[in-house]
Z-matrix of the N, CA and C atoms (Angstrom, degrees):
N
C 1 1.425
C 2 1.558 1 110.91
N 3 1.327 2 117.78 1 144.62
C 4 1.406 3 120.50 2 179.39
C 5 1.478 4 114.71 3 -57.64
N 6 1.376 5 118.32 4 131.61
C 7 1.468 6 122.71 5 -174.85
C 8 1.480 7 111.45 6 -61.61
N 9 1.413 8 117.81 7 -37.02
C 10 1.426 9 121.26 8 179.46
C 11 1.465 10 111.40 9 -65.96
N 12 1.322 11 121.02 10 -39.85
C 13 1.408 12 125.25 11 -179.57
C 14 1.507 13 109.94 12 -66.99
N 15 1.318 14 116.96 13 -39.02
C 16 1.507 15 121.15 14 -179.83
C 17 1.437 16 108.38 15 -68.31
N 18 1.401 17 120.00 16 -40.83
C 19 1.425 18 120.50 17 174.19
C 20 1.556 19 115.89 18 -56.59
N 21 1.360 20 109.31 19 -39.72
C 22 1.476 21 116.07 20 178.70
C 23 1.516 22 112.64 21 -63.94
N 24 1.315 23 114.76 22 -39.84
C 25 1.432 24 119.66 23 -179.28
C 26 1.649 25 107.62 24 -62.48
N 27 1.262 26 114.14 25 -44.46
C 28 1.483 27 116.76 26 179.57
C 29 1.588 28 112.14 27 -61.13
N 30 1.390 29 111.85 28 -42.01
C 31 1.514 30 115.21 29 -177.05
C 32 1.498 31 109.78 30 -68.23
N 33 1.353 32 117.83 31 -42.83
C 34 1.460 33 121.47 32 -179.65
C 35 1.598 34 107.50 33 -62.13
N 36 1.392 35 115.67 34 -44.50
C 37 1.426 36 117.72 35 -179.57
C 38 1.548 37 113.71 36 -60.15
N 39 1.305 38 114.00 37 -39.95
C 40 1.529 39 120.51 38 177.27
C 41 1.550 40 108.25 39 -60.60
N 42 1.356 41 113.53 40 -47.43
C 43 1.518 42 119.25 41 -179.24
C 44 1.504 43 113.98 42 -55.41
N 45 1.404 44 113.80 43 -43.93
C 46 1.373 45 120.01 44 -179.72
C 47 1.477 46 113.06 45 -68.85
N 48 1.339 47 119.75 46 -29.34
C 49 1.431 48 121.23 47 179.94
C 50 1.549 49 109.30 48 -70.26
N 51 1.321 50 116.75 49 -25.08
C 52 1.478 51 123.23 50 -178.54
C 53 1.562 52 107.11 51 -85.80
N 54 1.374 53 115.13 52 -51.17
C 55 1.436 54 119.76 53 -173.23
C 56 1.436 55 114.31 54 -69.65
N 57 1.340 56 119.47 55 -44.10
C 58 1.534 57 121.47 56 -172.39
C 59 1.512 58 110.64 57 -53.91
N 60 1.395 59 118.43 58 -54.01
C 61 1.441 60 118.02 59 -179.64
C 62 1.517 61 116.54 60 -57.02
N 63 1.368 62 115.40 61 -37.40
C 64 1.532 63 121.02 62 177.77
C 65 1.440 64 108.74 63 -65.92
N 66 1.361 65 119.09 64 -43.83
C 67 1.518 66 120.43 65 -175.92
C 68 1.501 67 109.20 66 -69.85
N 69 1.297 68 122.74 67 -39.81
C 70 1.400 69 127.98 68 173.45
C 71 1.507 70 111.89 69 -54.78
N 72 1.305 71 114.29 70 -44.72
C 73 1.566 72 121.82 71 177.07
C 74 1.541 73 110.05 72 -63.09
N 75 1.348 74 114.07 73 -42.58
C 76 1.505 75 116.28 74 179.02
C 77 1.511 76 109.66 75 -65.61
N 78 1.273 77 120.40 76 -38.08
C 79 1.476 78 121.19 77 -177.72
C 80 1.526 79 108.62 78 -69.61
N 81 1.338 80 115.50 79 -38.26
C 82 1.507 81 119.84 80 179.08
C 83 1.523 82 108.78 81 -62.65
N 84 1.331 83 115.32 82 -49.08
C 85 1.518 84 119.83 83 -178.76
C 86 1.529 85 113.06 84 -62.51
N 87 1.362 86 117.05 85 -32.28
C 88 1.403 87 123.13 86 178.28
C 89 1.478 88 111.73 87 -71.83
N 90 1.286 89 116.02 88 -49.30
C 91 1.479 90 125.68 89 -170.13
C 92 1.607 91 110.49 90 -75.02
N 93 1.319 92 114.20 91 -49.05
C 94 1.465 93 119.80 92 -170.68
C 95 1.552 94 113.51 93 -100.73
N 96 1.316 95 115.93 94 -24.60
C 97 1.502 96 119.60 95 -178.57
C 98 1.519 97 112.97 96 -107.82
N 99 1.371 98 116.12 97 -5.59
C 100 1.480 99 123.52 98 178.72
C 101 1.511 100 109.10 99 59.83
N 102 1.276 101 121.65 100 34.04
C 103 1.485 102 125.13 101 178.74
C 104 1.574 103 106.27 102 -92.85
N 105 1.285 104 113.31 103 112.90
C 106 1.512 105 115.63 104 -174.50
C 107 1.543 106 104.73 105 -133.36
N 108 1.305 107 115.10 106 140.58
C 109 1.471 108 122.62 107 177.13
C 110 1.490 109 107.40 108 -132.38
N 111 1.306 110 114.57 109 173.33
C 112 1.442 111 123.67 110 -174.39
C 113 1.566 112 107.98 111 -73.24
N 114 1.345 113 115.99 112 160.09
C 115 1.418 114 122.33 113 -177.05
C 116 1.558 115 109.62 114 -58.60
N 117 1.318 116 118.60 115 -44.48
C 118 1.454 117 118.77 116 -176.38
C 119 1.500 118 113.72 117 -65.64
N 120 1.409 119 119.68 118 -23.92
C 121 1.402 120 120.18 119 173.00
C 122 1.471 121 115.08 120 -66.93
N 123 1.270 122 114.03 121 -37.36
C 124 1.539 123 118.12 122 -179.54
C 125 1.547 124 107.92 123 -75.28
N 126 1.374 125 120.18 124 -30.95
C 127 1.441 126 118.50 125 175.65
C 128 1.563 127 107.74 126 -64.99
N 129 1.265 128 116.37 127 -41.12
C 130 1.552 129 121.45 128 -178.52
C 131 1.491 130 107.86 129 -66.57
N 132 1.317 131 120.09 130 -40.89
C 133 1.474 132 120.86 131 179.72
C 134 1.530 133 111.02 132 -64.03
N 135 1.324 134 116.86 133 -34.72
C 136 1.456 135 116.80 134 -179.96
C 137 1.501 136 108.62 135 -71.83
N 138 1.269 137 122.07 136 -32.70
C 139 1.496 138 124.57 137 171.45
C 140 1.540 139 107.61 138 -59.70
N 141 1.295 140 116.77 139 -44.62
C 142 1.483 141 119.09 140 179.80
C 143 1.531 142 110.80 141 -65.61
N 144 1.263 143 118.39 142 -43.39
C 145 1.470 144 120.98 143 175.76
C 146 1.495 145 114.15 144 -60.36
N 147 1.366 146 113.11 145 -40.29
C 148 1.518 147 117.39 146 176.98
C 149 1.466 148 109.21 147 -63.62
N 150 1.351 149 118.37 148 -40.67
C 151 1.533 150 118.39 149 179.33
C 152 1.526 151 108.54 150 -64.91
N 153 1.359 152 121.38 151 -38.82
C 154 1.399 153 122.02 152 174.39
C 155 1.558 154 113.59 153 -58.08
N 156 1.232 155 113.37 154 -45.91
C 157 1.541 156 119.14 155 179.77
C 158 1.525 157 107.87 156 -58.21
N 159 1.340 158 119.12 157 -43.67
C 160 1.466 159 119.01 158 -173.23
C 161 1.521 160 108.48 159 -72.95
N 162 1.422 161 115.74 160 -36.98
C 163 1.511 162 115.12 161 176.55
C 164 1.492 163 109.84 162 -65.55
N 165 1.255 164 123.63 163 -37.86
C 166 1.490 165 123.56 164 -175.73
C 167 1.542 166 107.67 165 -73.39
N 168 1.380 167 119.89 166 -34.77
C 169 1.439 168 119.02 167 176.47
C 170 1.501 169 112.27 168 -68.47
N 171 1.389 170 121.05 169 -32.57
C 172 1.374 171 124.65 170 -179.18
C 173 1.549 172 108.84 171 -68.97
N 174 1.326 173 116.65 172 -46.54
C 175 1.478 174 127.44 173 -176.26
C 176 1.528 175 110.33 174 -66.93
N 177 1.250 176 115.91 175 -32.27
C 178 1.458 177 120.74 176 -177.83
C 179 1.541 178 118.37 177 63.29
N 180 1.339 179 112.66 178 58.21
C 181 1.438 180 115.12 179 -177.36
C 182 1.554 181 110.03 180 -72.76
N 183 1.282 182 117.49 181 157.23
C 184 1.491 183 119.34 182 -175.52
C 185 1.535 184 111.70 183 -76.96
N 186 1.309 185 118.24 184 164.84
C 187 1.456 186 122.42 185 175.40
C 188 1.565 187 109.32 186 -121.06
N 189 1.210 188 120.30 187 161.78
C 190 1.494 189 129.41 188 -178.06
C 191 1.523 190 104.78 189 -58.48
N 192 1.312 191 120.42 190 -39.60
C 193 1.467 192 122.89 191 -177.84
C 194 1.514 193 111.23 192 -65.21
N 195 1.302 194 118.97 193 -37.29
C 196 1.487 195 126.18 194 176.98
C 197 1.523 196 108.43 195 -64.05
N 198 1.322 197 113.72 196 -44.97
C 199 1.477 198 117.58 197 -178.30
C 200 1.494 199 111.78 198 -68.19
N 201 1.327 200 121.54 199 -40.81
C 202 1.418 201 127.15 200 176.07
C 203 1.486 202 108.51 201 -60.21
N 204 1.343 203 119.77 202 -49.65
C 205 1.427 204 125.91 203 -175.26
C 206 1.583 205 112.66 204 -68.64
N 207 1.296 206 117.33 205 -40.23
C 208 1.389 207 120.12 206 -174.30
C 209 1.527 208 115.29 207 -110.42
N 210 1.291 209 116.65 208 -9.06
C 211 1.506 210 118.58 209 -179.62
C 212 1.530 211 108.96 210 82.61
N 213 1.303 212 112.01 211 168.28
C 214 1.515 213 121.21 212 179.41
C 215 1.555 214 106.97 213 -94.44
N 216 1.290 215 114.37 214 104.65
C 217 1.480 216 116.42 215 177.15
C 218 1.577 217 107.88 216 -125.75
N 219 1.281 218 116.62 217 122.24
C 220 1.495 219 121.72 218 -178.72
C 221 1.575 220 107.75 219 -107.00
N 222 1.284 221 117.24 220 120.11
C 223 1.476 222 118.46 221 179.21
C 224 1.475 223 109.93 222 -99.89
N 225 1.295 224 122.14 223 114.25
C 226 1.464 225 124.22 224 -175.26
C 227 1.533 226 112.44 225 -60.96
N 228 1.343 227 111.72 226 -20.49
C 229 1.464 228 115.89 227 -178.47
C 230 1.561 229 112.67 228 -74.43
N 231 1.321 230 115.01 229 -9.36
C 232 1.521 231 119.73 230 177.69
C 233 1.538 232 111.22 231 -97.99
N 234 1.321 233 115.81 232 7.78
C 235 1.457 234 118.09 233 -178.95
C 236 1.479 235 112.87 234 -113.24
N 237 1.413 236 114.93 235 126.12
C 238 1.498 237 117.00 236 176.68
C 239 1.467 238 107.84 237 -122.96
N 240 1.370 239 114.71 238 119.11
C 241 1.441 240 120.96 239 179.93
C 242 1.553 241 112.78 240 -110.73
N 243 1.298 242 116.76 241 12.25
C 244 1.485 243 122.09 242 179.53
C 245 1.558 244 107.55 243 -106.44
N 246 1.208 245 116.81 244 112.07
C 247 1.553 246 120.32 245 -177.26
C 248 1.405 247 109.44 246 -63.91
N 249 1.359 248 118.13 247 137.91
C 250 1.486 249 129.64 248 171.43
C 251 1.616 250 108.01 249 51.95
N 252 1.257 251 114.88 250 45.23
C 253 1.524 252 118.34 251 -177.51
C 254 1.558 253 107.90 252 -82.44
N 255 1.265 254 121.46 253 -4.09
C 256 1.422 255 125.91 254 -179.96
C 257 1.484 256 109.39 255 -143.94
N 258 1.348 257 116.26 256 149.78
C 259 1.542 258 117.25 257 -179.23
C 260 1.522 259 107.57 258 -113.48
N 261 1.349 260 116.20 259 21.30
C 262 1.385 261 117.39 260 179.67
C 263 1.580 262 115.68 261 -98.64
N 264 1.402 263 115.23 262 8.83
C 265 1.395 264 118.05 263 -169.25
C 266 1.580 265 108.45 264 -113.01
N 267 1.308 266 116.86 265 31.60
C 268 1.564 267 118.64 266 -175.50
C 269 1.457 268 111.82 267 -60.45
N 270 1.333 269 119.72 268 -45.87
C 271 1.448 270 122.48 269 177.67
C 272 1.489 271 113.70 270 -62.51
N 273 1.339 272 116.19 271 -39.87
C 274 1.460 273 124.92 272 173.87
C 275 1.544 274 113.11 273 -57.09
N 276 1.280 275 111.64 274 -47.81
C 277 1.433 276 118.82 275 176.81
C 278 1.556 277 113.53 276 -55.06
N 279 1.359 278 112.27 277 -49.82
C 280 1.464 279 116.68 278 -178.94
C 281 1.554 280 110.19 279 -64.37
N 282 1.282 281 118.55 280 -42.31
C 283 1.423 282 117.80 281 -179.33
C 284 1.514 283 115.69 282 -66.74
N 285 1.321 284 111.92 283 -32.32
C 286 1.510 285 117.08 284 178.44
C 287 1.583 286 108.16 285 -71.71
N 288 1.282 287 120.73 286 -34.12
C 289 1.444 288 125.80 287 174.68
C 290 1.488 289 109.75 288 -63.36
N 291 1.340 290 117.40 289 -49.71
C 292 1.511 291 125.44 290 -176.21
C 293 1.556 292 106.04 291 -63.27
N 294 1.262 293 119.31 292 -39.97
C 295 1.484 294 120.79 293 -171.33
C 296 1.516 295 109.40 294 -67.35
N 297 1.303 296 120.83 295 -30.13
C 298 1.516 297 120.59 296 -179.89
C 299 1.577 298 113.29 297 -100.90
N 300 1.353 299 115.43 298 -0.54
C 301 1.495 300 113.90 299 176.94
C 302 1.521 301 112.48 300 -66.12
N 303 1.264 302 120.37 301 -36.46
C 304 1.508 303 122.56 302 177.80
C 305 1.538 304 109.51 303 -60.53
N 306 1.373 305 116.66 304 -37.06
C 307 1.462 306 117.75 305 -179.08
C 308 1.583 307 107.46 306 -67.71
N 309 1.295 308 118.21 307 -46.31
C 310 1.552 309 113.46 308 177.40
C 311 1.492 310 113.10 309 -67.96
N 312 1.322 311 121.99 310 -19.48
C 313 1.428 312 122.10 311 -179.69
C 314 1.473 313 110.89 312 -86.75
N 315 1.359 314 119.87 313 -38.34
C 316 1.497 315 123.24 314 -177.45
C 317 1.446 316 112.80 315 -78.04
N 318 1.354 317 123.00 316 -30.90
C 319 1.372 318 123.45 317 179.47
C 320 1.495 319 112.65 318 -57.36
N 321 1.343 320 121.96 319 -63.14
C 322 1.431 321 118.49 320 179.07
C 323 1.501 322 117.62 321 -67.35
N 324 1.334 323 117.39 322 -21.94
C 325 1.496 324 120.89 323 174.77
C 326 1.454 325 113.51 324 -67.59
N 327 1.376 326 119.10 325 -42.44
C 328 1.401 327 124.61 326 -178.08
C 329 1.537 328 110.90 327 -85.67
N 330 1.326 329 113.08 328 -44.96
C 331 1.498 330 115.00 329 -177.77
C 332 1.507 331 104.07 330 -111.67
N 333 1.343 332 117.79 331 99.10
C 334 1.491 333 124.97 332 -169.50
C 335 1.438 334 111.42 333 -67.75
N 336 1.350 335 121.87 334 -21.21
C 337 1.493 336 120.88 335 177.67
C 338 1.540 337 111.63 336 -81.26
N 339 1.255 338 115.63 337 -5.98
C 340 1.543 339 118.03 338 -176.15
C 341 1.531 340 106.30 339 -65.91
N 342 1.366 341 114.57 340 129.03
C 343 1.520 342 120.77 341 -177.65
C 344 1.509 343 103.87 342 -108.70
N 345 1.406 344 108.83 343 175.03
C 346 1.488 345 118.50 344 -178.54
C 347 1.436 346 115.59 345 -54.82
N 348 1.405 347 114.77 346 -50.50
C 349 1.397 348 120.25 347 -176.00
C 350 1.497 349 112.87 348 -63.78
N 351 1.298 350 118.57 349 -22.52
C 352 1.523 351 126.52 350 -179.02
C 353 1.544 352 104.59 351 -76.66
N 354 1.283 353 114.76 352 -50.05
C 355 1.522 354 121.75 353 176.80
C 356 1.522 355 111.18 354 -55.45
N 357 1.342 356 114.97 355 -48.58
C 358 1.400 357 120.04 356 -179.66
C 359 1.562 358 112.03 357 -59.01
N 360 1.326 359 114.42 358 -46.77
C 361 1.475 360 120.50 359 -178.06
C 362 1.501 361 111.92 360 -65.60
N 363 1.407 362 115.31 361 -48.78
C 364 1.442 363 119.57 362 178.63
C 365 1.498 364 110.86 363 -60.16
N 366 1.361 365 119.74 364 -44.68
C 367 1.464 366 122.04 365 179.92
C 368 1.456 367 110.40 366 -58.96
N 369 1.326 368 118.67 367 -47.77
C 370 1.479 369 125.05 368 -177.38
C 371 1.507 370 111.43 369 -62.44
N 372 1.353 371 117.91 370 -45.16
C 373 1.550 372 123.14 371 -173.85
C 374 1.462 373 104.41 372 -76.71
N 375 1.231 374 125.68 373 -32.50
C 376 1.490 375 125.99 374 -176.55
C 377 1.584 376 104.98 375 -71.62
N 378 1.232 377 118.93 376 -42.64
C 379 1.432 378 125.46 377 178.95
C 380 1.529 379 110.62 378 -67.78
N 381 1.302 380 115.86 379 -37.32
C 382 1.551 381 122.04 380 -178.63
C 383 1.460 382 106.88 381 -70.17
N 384 1.391 383 117.35 382 -42.45
C 385 1.474 384 117.32 383 178.26
C 386 1.530 385 113.80 384 -61.67
N 387 1.354 386 118.21 385 -36.58
C 388 1.438 387 122.25 386 177.88
C 389 1.523 388 109.93 387 -66.32
N 390 1.401 389 116.75 388 -42.83
C 391 1.440 390 119.96 389 -179.40
C 392 1.455 391 112.52 390 -64.51
N 393 1.337 392 117.12 391 -42.28
C 394 1.500 393 122.33 392 177.21
C 395 1.566 394 110.24 393 -61.06
N 396 1.290 395 116.87 394 -44.33
C 397 1.473 396 122.91 395 -174.69
C 398 1.550 397 107.36 396 -66.45
N 399 1.403 398 117.06 397 -37.98
C 400 1.446 399 119.74 398 179.89
C 401 1.524 400 112.82 399 -67.56
N 402 1.327 401 118.15 400 -8.56
C 403 1.431 402 116.12 401 172.32
C 404 1.454 403 113.34 402 -68.64
N 405 1.336 404 119.01 403 -23.41
C 406 1.418 405 119.08 404 -174.81
C 407 1.527 406 115.51 405 -101.63
N 408 1.346 407 120.89 406 11.63
C 409 1.457 408 126.41 407 175.24
C 410 1.541 409 111.75 408 -130.68
N 411 1.343 410 116.28 409 24.46
C 412 1.454 411 124.49 410 170.47
C 413 1.589 412 112.28 411 63.15
N 414 1.382 413 114.03 412 26.83
C 415 1.436 414 119.22 413 169.36
C 416 1.487 415 110.18 414 -95.76
N 417 1.376 416 116.07 415 164.17
C 418 1.423 417 119.90 416 -177.15
C 419 1.557 418 109.17 417 -79.18
N 420 1.352 419 116.97 418 130.43
C 421 1.435 420 119.43 419 172.84
C 422 1.482 421 107.20 420 -106.92
N 423 1.421 422 116.37 421 113.08
C 424 1.413 423 120.48 422 -167.05
C 425 1.593 424 109.02 423 -125.69
N 426 1.354 425 112.87 424 134.17
C 427 1.386 426 115.35 425 -179.65
C 428 1.564 427 113.48 426 -65.23
N 429 1.369 428 112.89 427 -27.20
C 430 1.515 429 120.20 428 176.57
C 431 1.581 430 107.66 429 -59.18
N 432 1.278 431 116.69 430 -44.95
C 433 1.482 432 121.61 431 -179.95
C 434 1.548 433 108.27 432 -55.22
N 435 1.322 434 115.72 433 -47.85
C 436 1.422 435 123.43 434 -178.08
C 437 1.543 436 108.97 435 -56.69
N 438 1.307 437 116.07 436 -51.67
C 439 1.412 438 121.07 437 -176.46
C 440 1.511 439 112.51 438 -66.32
N 441 1.384 440 117.32 439 -41.87
C 442 1.454 441 118.18 440 179.94
C 443 1.544 442 112.17 441 -71.33
N 444 1.383 443 117.43 442 -36.19
C 445 1.445 444 116.02 443 176.26
C 446 1.565 445 111.02 444 -62.89
N 447 1.325 446 114.64 445 -42.14
C 448 1.508 447 118.71 446 -179.94
C 449 1.520 448 107.82 447 -61.53
N 450 1.407 449 117.40 448 -43.88
C 451 1.431 450 118.89 449 -177.85
C 452 1.590 451 109.22 450 -62.61
N 453 1.362 452 115.76 451 -39.05
C 454 1.441 453 118.76 452 176.27
C 455 1.489 454 116.57 453 -57.58
N 456 1.424 455 115.87 454 -39.43
C 457 1.401 456 121.78 455 176.33
C 458 1.552 457 110.71 456 -64.95
N 459 1.299 458 116.44 457 -40.79
C 460 1.470 459 120.59 458 179.97
C 461 1.496 460 109.28 459 -67.50
N 462 1.238 461 121.63 460 -41.97
C 463 1.487 462 126.91 461 -177.94
C 464 1.609 463 104.75 462 -63.32
N 465 1.366 464 115.48 463 -48.98
C 466 1.456 465 121.06 464 178.88
C 467 1.520 466 110.31 465 -53.33
N 468 1.365 467 114.87 466 -44.95
C 469 1.531 468 119.54 467 -179.52
C 470 1.521 469 112.80 468 -56.39
N 471 1.413 470 113.74 469 -50.54
C 472 1.431 471 119.13 470 -177.75
C 473 1.514 472 112.22 471 -70.97
N 474 1.289 473 117.13 472 -27.77
C 475 1.442 474 121.13 473 175.79
C 476 1.558 475 110.00 474 -66.95
N 477 1.313 476 115.06 475 -39.64
C 478 1.515 477 121.03 476 174.96
C 479 1.470 478 108.83 477 -60.05
N 480 1.369 479 117.15 478 -52.41
C 481 1.424 480 120.58 479 -177.60
C 482 1.519 481 113.88 480 -58.72
N 483 1.349 482 116.28 481 -32.27
C 484 1.443 483 118.70 482 -178.53
C 485 1.606 484 107.68 483 -75.30
N 486 1.298 485 114.38 484 -46.01
C 487 1.486 486 119.11 485 174.03
C 488 1.525 487 112.83 486 -54.16
N 489 1.417 488 113.54 487 -49.10
C 490 1.417 489 118.14 488 180.00
C 491 1.497 490 113.01 489 -62.51
N 492 1.209 491 118.80 490 -38.16
C 493 1.516 492 123.13 491 176.24
C 494 1.454 493 110.36 492 -62.80
N 495 1.279 494 121.11 493 -47.04
C 496 1.441 495 122.93 494 -179.05
C 497 1.527 496 112.39 495 -65.31
N 498 1.348 497 117.51 496 -42.65
C 499 1.319 498 121.03 497 177.70
C 500 1.582 499 116.14 498 -62.16
N 501 1.417 500 112.98 499 -40.60
C 502 1.434 501 121.01 500 177.72
C 503 1.509 502 110.34 501 -66.21
N 504 1.439 503 116.70 502 -36.03
C 505 1.427 504 118.76 503 179.59
C 506 1.484 505 114.36 504 -66.51
N 507 1.374 506 111.25 505 -41.45
C 508 1.506 507 116.53 506 176.00
C 509 1.478 508 112.02 507 -62.29
N 510 1.371 509 117.31 508 -44.91
C 511 1.386 510 122.00 509 -178.63
C 512 1.549 511 113.76 510 -62.95
N 513 1.343 512 114.20 511 -39.39
C 514 1.522 513 116.69 512 -178.47
C 515 1.539 514 108.56 513 -69.87
N 516 1.309 515 120.74 514 -30.33
C 517 1.411 516 122.13 515 179.10
C 518 1.548 517 110.28 516 -65.12
N 519 1.283 518 117.41 517 -43.64
C 520 1.490 519 120.48 518 -177.71
C 521 1.543 520 114.45 519 -83.62
N 522 1.389 521 111.43 520 -20.84
C 523 1.555 522 115.76 521 -178.03
C 524 1.515 523 108.07 522 -89.54
N 525 1.404 524 119.64 523 -13.20
C 526 1.456 525 114.75 524 -174.71
C 527 1.516 526 111.63 525 -72.01
N 528 1.344 527 114.42 526 135.89
C 529 1.436 528 122.24 527 -177.89
C 530 1.538 529 111.08 528 -148.51
N 531 1.227 530 117.41 529 177.60
C 532 1.517 531 120.51 530 178.71
C 533 1.395 532 114.47 531 -61.99
N 534 1.340 533 117.58 532 -28.86
C 535 1.507 534 120.22 533 -172.26
C 536 1.537 535 110.41 534 -89.92
N 537 1.267 536 116.44 535 4.18
C 538 1.556 537 119.58 536 -172.17
C 539 1.551 538 106.98 537 -67.30
N 540 1.334 539 117.04 538 -39.04
C 541 1.472 540 119.04 539 -177.14
C 542 1.554 541 110.94 540 -69.67
N 543 1.330 542 110.14 541 -40.05
C 544 1.580 543 115.72 542 179.20
C 545 1.538 544 113.31 543 -64.18
N 546 1.353 545 113.65 544 -36.93
C 547 1.432 546 120.46 545 -174.40
C 548 1.470 547 111.56 546 -96.18
N 549 1.287 548 118.75 547 7.64
C 550 1.491 549 119.52 548 -174.99
C 551 1.503 550 111.47 549 -65.57
N 552 1.286 551 115.10 550 -34.62
C 553 1.537 552 118.32 551 -178.28
C 554 1.502 553 107.39 552 -68.83
N 555 1.281 554 120.34 553 -43.65
C 556 1.466 555 119.69 554 -177.75
C 557 1.543 556 107.62 555 -71.75
N 558 1.342 557 123.16 556 -29.50
C 559 1.430 558 124.52 557 177.62
C 560 1.555 559 107.05 558 -63.35
N 561 1.330 560 114.62 559 -47.45
C 562 1.425 561 117.15 560 -178.57
C 563 1.487 562 115.59 561 -62.72
N 564 1.319 563 114.61 562 -33.71
C 565 1.451 564 119.94 563 172.00
C 566 1.449 565 113.48 564 -66.04
N 567 1.326 566 117.90 565 -41.70
C 568 1.363 567 121.43 566 179.44
C 569 1.542 568 114.20 567 -67.29
N 570 1.318 569 113.04 568 -37.34
C 571 1.484 570 117.95 569 176.85
C 572 1.492 571 110.39 570 -67.53
N 573 1.368 572 118.78 571 -37.16
C 574 1.429 573 121.03 572 178.40
C 575 1.496 574 113.02 573 -66.96
N 576 1.337 575 114.22 574 -36.13
C 577 1.472 576 118.74 575 177.75
C 578 1.548 577 110.02 576 -68.74
N 579 1.318 578 113.65 577 -44.81
C 580 1.494 579 117.44 578 178.25
C 581 1.467 580 111.74 579 -58.92
N 582 1.332 581 117.47 580 -43.70
C 583 1.499 582 121.58 581 -178.10
C 584 1.571 583 109.33 582 -62.38
N 585 1.331 584 118.44 583 -37.07
C 586 1.394 585 121.00 584 177.69
C 587 1.562 586 115.04 585 -59.22
N 588 1.336 587 113.02 586 -27.12
C 589 1.497 588 121.38 587 -177.87
C 590 1.513 589 112.49 588 -98.61
N 591 1.325 590 118.23 589 6.06
C 592 1.456 591 123.99 590 -177.68
C 593 1.554 592 109.12 591 -72.73
N 594 1.314 593 117.55 592 123.79
C 595 1.493 594 118.24 593 178.55
C 596 1.518 595 112.89 594 -54.98
N 597 1.322 596 112.84 595 144.32
C 598 1.407 597 121.71 596 -179.00
C 599 1.521 598 113.06 597 -80.66
N 600 1.343 599 115.79 598 149.60
C 601 1.443 600 122.06 599 -175.35
C 602 1.613 601 109.49 600 -66.03
N 603 1.267 602 113.04 601 -18.56
C 604 1.547 603 115.43 602 178.09
C 605 1.500 604 112.00 603 -60.16
N 606 1.315 605 116.24 604 -22.68
C 607 1.501 606 122.06 605 176.38
C 608 1.439 607 109.36 606 -64.22
N 609 1.363 608 114.16 607 -46.32
C 610 1.496 609 119.59 608 178.40
C 611 1.559 610 112.57 609 -59.79
N 612 1.305 611 115.34 610 -43.26
C 613 1.459 612 120.99 611 178.20
C 614 1.481 613 111.25 612 -60.77
N 615 1.347 614 118.29 613 -38.47
C 616 1.454 615 121.14 614 174.82
C 617 1.458 616 114.27 615 -62.53
N 618 1.302 617 116.63 616 -39.68
C 619 1.510 618 123.14 617 -179.76
C 620 1.493 619 106.68 618 -66.21
N 621 1.357 620 117.79 619 -39.16
C 622 1.532 621 117.42 620 -176.53
C 623 1.516 622 108.02 621 -69.55
N 624 1.340 623 117.11 622 -42.68
C 625 1.523 624 118.31 623 -173.44
C 626 1.560 625 105.09 624 -69.63
N 627 1.323 626 120.03 625 -41.97
C 628 1.489 627 120.14 626 -176.35
C 629 1.520 628 112.12 627 -67.67
N 630 1.426 629 114.80 628 -28.77
C 631 1.446 630 117.36 629 177.34
C 632 1.490 631 112.10 630 -67.67
N 633 1.341 632 116.04 631 -39.43
C 634 1.433 633 121.36 632 -178.58
C 635 1.494 634 109.70 633 -72.06
N 636 1.358 635 118.81 634 -40.66
C 637 1.444 636 120.42 635 178.13
C 638 1.535 637 113.09 636 -70.32
N 639 1.387 638 113.30 637 -34.02
C 640 1.478 639 113.58 638 179.90
C 641 1.515 640 112.86 639 -64.74
N 642 1.394 641 117.13 640 -41.52
C 643 1.479 642 119.98 641 175.92
C 644 1.574 643 110.76 642 -63.71
N 645 1.310 644 113.68 643 -45.78
C 646 1.457 645 119.05 644 -173.83
C 647 1.567 646 109.75 645 -61.02
N 648 1.347 647 115.70 646 -42.55
C 649 1.519 648 114.11 647 -171.78
C 650 1.499 649 111.94 648 -101.11
N 651 1.337 650 121.21 649 -19.75
C 652 1.406 651 123.51 650 -174.36
C 653 1.548 652 119.56 651 -100.35
N 654 1.357 653 108.96 652 -32.28
C 655 1.470 654 111.27 653 -171.32
C 656 1.571 655 111.39 654 -88.11
N 657 1.313 656 114.07 655 120.67
C 658 1.410 657 122.59 656 -173.60
C 659 1.518 658 109.20 657 -130.02
N 660 1.302 659 117.86 658 99.27
C 661 1.470 660 127.85 659 -179.48
C 662 1.451 661 109.35 660 -57.33
N 663 1.286 662 115.67 661 -52.69
C 664 1.485 663 120.14 662 -171.09
C 665 1.645 664 105.49 663 -66.38
N 666 1.278 665 117.07 664 -44.60
C 667 1.421 666 119.34 665 179.68
C 668 1.461 667 113.53 666 -59.78
N 669 1.326 668 118.33 667 -39.51
C 670 1.481 669 122.61 668 -179.37
C 671 1.561 670 105.76 669 -69.30
N 672 1.250 671 118.15 670 -43.78
C 673 1.449 672 122.39 671 179.67
C 674 1.572 673 111.33 672 -56.64
N 675 1.309 674 114.57 673 -45.60
C 676 1.449 675 119.79 674 -179.16
C 677 1.471 676 111.27 675 -70.16
N 678 1.292 677 118.70 676 -30.36
C 679 1.458 678 121.86 677 178.74
C 680 1.511 679 110.20 678 -73.40
N 681 1.321 680 115.07 679 -35.24
C 682 1.546 681 120.14 680 179.67
C 683 1.532 682 108.74 681 -69.57
N 684 1.378 683 115.78 682 -40.28
C 685 1.414 684 118.83 683 -178.40
C 686 1.540 685 112.60 684 -64.45
N 687 1.277 686 116.98 685 -30.90
C 688 1.440 687 120.06 686 177.71
C 689 1.531 688 115.09 687 -66.86
N 690 1.304 689 115.25 688 -20.13
C 691 1.524 690 121.85 689 -178.66
C 692 1.425 691 111.57 690 -99.37
N 693 1.356 692 119.44 691 -5.51
C 694 1.475 693 121.47 692 -175.85
C 695 1.544 694 107.15 693 -76.09
C-alpha cells in the first residue's frame, strides 16, 4: 500500500479519536442540558479541537494499547527537573513556545470570559499532563518544556489582547457617529445581555480532557495497521 495513503489513514484515525468524543459531548450538552450556542461558536470550537489534535500528535502521548503491549516502564534518565540545566535546547524552547501560543490565543477569543489566570493555569496543566504521560512511552519529560509551553500560552493570550484592542480601536473609529451618545445606554444593555450568553471556559477544559482521553483510549496504531493489512 502507498506510504502516503497509509500515513493519511493514521492521521485521519488520530483526528477521529480526538473529534468524536468532543462531538458526542456537544450533542449530549445540547440534547440533555439544553446548552446551545451560535453556529460560528461551534465552527471556532472545531478549530480549537483541531489544534488540540495537532498538538497531541506532535507531542506523542502514549495510548492504553501501548501500555498494555509494552508495560509501564519509567526511566529516570528521561526526567529533567532542573530548569535551564543546559543551553543546547534553544530551538526546542522556541518550538515549545510556538506550540502553545495558539492555545493562549484561542481560549480568550472563543471563550470571551477567559481571563489571564485561567489561560495560565490551563496552559500549565495541559503541558504538565503531556509531560506526565510522556513518562510512560520513553519520551523525555522536561521541566523546560513545561515552562516554555506555559510561556507560549501566556504570549498567545497577550497577543490576542493586542489584536483585539487594535480591531476594537479601528471599529470604534468607523462606528462613531452622532447617535452614539444617545444609544450608549442601549449598547451597554446589549453588551451585558451578550456577555451573559457567552460560553464558559469550562467548555474548553472539557474539550482538552476529552481530547487526551480520546487519544489514550481510542487510538490503536497496531490495530489500525492490522486492519489495513487485511484490505491489502
